[in-house]
Steps between C-alpha positions, in 0.01 A plus 500: 500500500550553870157481666350547843184311590324668792271264687589145603154351485410215267486714187818696570685176566360332189590783264848508654548129431367540147721795406819408688658297217515814283533784754686589818232531770476617858182392680381735777296373793333758721557291812863444608428158651331388179803611299725300733279192461513522121875553502560203730269258318553642149124467465189687611338237719259756644326593173628274220633179655685241297675731252870580526633847429778501239842541668565842347186661649579733790248548781477802731259683729676833443333681214796729441715195429238346274485818290876557466612523135187328362359576155138397564282435805217249507258571785323184614352631825123507553335817373482625859880499518563680172494851644764404756765381253447732201657809662825305551499411130407849386776659704753289309342552159468130419241383245234288667248227418235400753347154513228562761129476421225688677373837621632691798230445762507854643526712186348257243805576285649257255877439514580745219327777695710422807808507276396837357497640854827341614727506194657781293282550191782423257597168660411202276247267658279206398271226629550126441188285519331193360408137579784388726496277805827551685557128547485429126730792416752369752469152345589645162166410345405713197339831594395806297464849648439856384724794590326836456634853520376838388842515331455220248868509406592426862248215507649347186857529628433351843281225354793395281738504798276287724369264232643148481395160369280418803375854565347665194438872552287719275513881504205740524414856596160464674618524861151573638338205324775260608469611864120492519493153345768371737316639802135410440563149367582407860148599606342285232726214612348523850156472339614201294631335816163552669325346200734200495475462878123482475527234231319709238690343211708599201215680324462741791874555520517581128212745537670670796827536311329642194279745686791581728700599193213732409526666843877539471463650155228746602705632789822500299350697213354750745844552655668547161609152392458361149272216396768287333698483826219312673500241222873433543738326739458743787122495456325178405822298532565591863129481580464142377813387683403660830141372486588141415849423628548297817789732599278811503492659846193709415307198372590327826349793692174434316519128569540574871206741504283238331593255775386744769846606619545855628708738292766551775548124537533456123758776469689368801526155347625628163823652628505725192328821393168449317468833319143430390363560849610864511441548128136389526427779746680764295347385171151501653558853627624616158205332332260705711691825446536450124155344441653177366292184534701231687252255657749213545746725681226635723379147578851402607507800735166399654631152573829628643378800697126467559479131592283427198467127447698404188214297354258790553741742331521268200121468484469879503737522204301238309170671581599830337280605208608373157675751277697516174834326540712789371437713807 
């Protein structure tokens, strides 16, 4: 297939490298200077240093060139940039898959809701998500993802097209569940980073992951997702990776908070988007509006936005009244 990958961050670059042996790909960078840097170096030293782009990959900052004669678009921008690029895709009638994870901060919408506003209703669309550090995908290490669409036939077809021996792709039709899981796991990863940064041990981390999964599931079910999705790759799989992996940006946010760093200084040092910061605020807001219990998420917000001491926030979580586990 001829593909366009929109978004030359770490993930857009990694998926380009992974798929290039089987597909003709144009990688679009929003910033013209960044596109020139990638073209000159044949690598993305700004966001994914050390990995060469295959020779056949074209790079451009002109979206109209990126979308010329392509059969499928993969959108790897942050969620905040999705609304900007989708109208260009919709105007050309190109099927689209988005790879971003998170809520829109202003509207609290998930990506599929943004797509519903910006795309023609008949245009095939899907979300690709799951446990996937960009660096490992670019290295060619084995990775498994889930591609979900309300049109299950489209999901099956595109999963077959993108699947290869180092990138196993499953198909599904629970778009809402996939998106909620991919968004809120980043919040729990911040909490896990705080726990690890405070030296609370593996037991505490395991408890946070497990009870974090309960929070993700409660919110996801309330928004229309299905239980089995949260037990799969895009649910528990991505959650475990993001909470434990050294490459996790959101876990590193939590580690910085535990060390007493300010949130702006942490985000400045990352050089990448940490979606969990915005998602925590949106998820906490939705939890209040929908009467969904999300104490870990709300504790993360208190540490980030209300200057609550991380150790005090953890103690408050531990001091909550005992209750049946399946709640």
